[in-house]
C-alpha positions in Angstrom: 79.7 122.6 84.8 83.3 124.3 85.6 85.9 123.0 83.7 88.2 120.6 85.6 91.7 121.4 86.5 95.1 119.1 85.0 94.7 117.3 88.5 91.2 116.3 87.8 91.8 114.9 85.0 95.3 112.7 85.5 95.1 109.3 86.4 95.5 108.6 90.2 98.4 107.0 91.4 98.1 103.7 93.6 99.2 106.1 97.1 96.6 108.3 96.4 93.9 105.9 96.2 95.7 103.9 99.6 94.7 107.1 101.6 90.7 107.8 100.3 90.1 103.6 99.7 88.4 103.2 102.8 86.2 106.7 102.4 86.0 105.4 99.0 84.2 102.1 100.2 82.0 103.8 102.7 80.9 106.5 99.8 82.0 109.6 101.4 84.1 111.2 98.3 82.8 113.1 95.7 81.3 112.4 93.1 84.3 113.3 90.9 87.0 111.9 93.4 84.6 108.8 93.3 84.9 108.1 90.0 88.5 108.4 89.3 89.2 106.1 92.2 86.5 103.5 90.3 88.3 104.1 87.1 92.0 103.2 88.9 90.4 100.2 91.0 89.2 98.8 87.0 92.9 98.7 85.9 94.8 98.5 89.1 94.5 94.2 90.5 96.8 95.1 93.2 94.4 98.1 94.2 91.9 96.2 93.5 92.4 93.2 95.6 93.1 95.6 98.5 89.3 97.0 98.4 88.0 93.6 98.5 90.3 92.9 101.3 88.9 96.1 103.5 85.3 95.2 101.6 85.6 91.5 103.5 87.2 93.1 106.8 83.8 95.8 107.0 81.5 92.4 106.2 82.9 90.5 108.4 83.0 93.6 111.3 79.8 94.0 110.6 78.3 90.2 110.6 80.6 89.8 114.0 80.5 86.3 112.9 83.4 84.7 110.9 86.8 86.4 111.7 88.8 87.7 108.9 90.6 85.4 106.9 94.4 85.7 108.6 95.7 86.3 104.4 93.2 89.2 104.3 94.4 90.8 107.6 98.5 90.1 106.3 97.3 91.6 103.1 95.8 94.5 104.8 98.9 95.0 106.2 101.5 94.4 103.7 99.4 96.8 101.4 99.7 99.9 104.1 103.2 99.5 104.0 104.1 99.5 100.7 102.2 102.8 100.0 103.9 104.4 103.1 107.1 103.3 101.3 106.0 104.6 98.1 105.6 107.9 99.4 108.6 108.0 101.6 110.4 107.3 98.1 109.3 109.5 96.0 109.6 112.2 98.4 105.5 113.0 98.8 103.5 112.6 102.6 99.6 113.5 103.6 98.7 116.5 105.0 
């Protein structure tokens, strides 16, 4: 097993989780990053609620039955906007 570097040990921030949340829910992340996202979601109520909203959306689309509740759709829009604002304020950008 190779030693983990400092960035692999530090806690993820909300904008970082937001960028990979959908891939996490689709089980597309490697084990290490998946574990770090899981730990963040366990501790962060805000991101945990967003994960729940994404799961609702995914389930609704899969069922093609009941539409996504308007408050869940708005929560997703608000969360995405807040992540973009946090990134702009911190001077970080994805890429």
